[in-house]
Every structure is written in C-alpha cells, then in structure tokens.
N, C-alpha and C positions, 0 to 999 in steps of 0.2 A: 334544682338549686337556683337561689336567686342569682340575677346578674349583678347585684349590688355586692361589693367586697366588704364594706363596712356600712352597716344601716346608720350609724349614729353620724357619719361624715359625708353621707350621700343626701344632699337636700335638693336635688334635680326635681323629684317628683313634688315635693313640697312648693318650689317656687313655679313650678308649671301649672299648678292648680291655683288659678286666681282667686277662687273662692276662699282657699285657706289662708292666703297672704292678706292680711288686714292693713290699713295704713299704719297702725301702731307698730305692727310686726315690721314693715318696710323700715320705719323710723329707727327702731331698735337696731335693726341690721346696720343701717347707714351710720348709727352713733358708734356701734362697736367697730365698724371698718375705719371710722375716722380715729377712733381711740388706738387701734392697732397701729395705724399709720404715724399716729403722734409718738407712740412708744419706740417705734423703729427709729424715727428721726432722733428723738432724744438720745438712743443708744448709739446711733451713728456720730453724733456731736460727742458724746462722752468718750468714745473711741478715739476720735480725732484729737481730743484734747489730751488724752493718755499717751497718744503717739508723739505729740508735740513735746509734752514733758520728758518722755523717754528720750527723744532726739537732744533735747538741751543737756540732759544728764550726760549722754554719750559725748556731746561737744565738750562739756565742761572736764569731763573725765580725760579726754585726749589732749586738752589744752593745759591740764594740771591745774585748773581753777576750781575743782570740785571740793566743796567743804563737806567734811564727814564728821560726826560726833559720836562719841562713845555713849553706850546705853546708860552708864552711871553718870555721865555729865548730863545727859537729857533728863533723867529721872531724879536728880539732885532736889528739886524743889519739893 
C-alpha cells in the first residue's frame, strides 16, 4: 500500500525532484498561490462589508429609524 493518501494532492515527490520542476512550473505555482491569496483577501473584505451593513441595519432597527418598503411599492416602476 502506498504511503500517500491521495496521489492527486501529494506533491512532495514532485517538488523534491529538482529535474521535474522547471522555472515555468515554479512561476505557475507562485502565480496560483498569489491568486488564491488575493481571492481570500477579497472574500474577507466582502465579509467585513456585509457585517458592517448588518450592524447598521440592527442599529437602525433598534432606534426605530429603519426604512422598509413593500414589494409592490418597489416594483411599481
């Protein structure tokens, strides 16, 4: 039985063999890593914004200043 649990997720052999890893491969991997980091950062910013809006909603609801609209009123146009 192989010591690898999932051959598609185990890149250790690939990265340890310097002949297999070309400069292009390293560049692609670095770019993918940067893109993943960027997506995570964008998601965190989006989550922070959603939380800010939700807190504003709760504050307005508590103060009684929250404006609500009926669906009929909004869709009149």
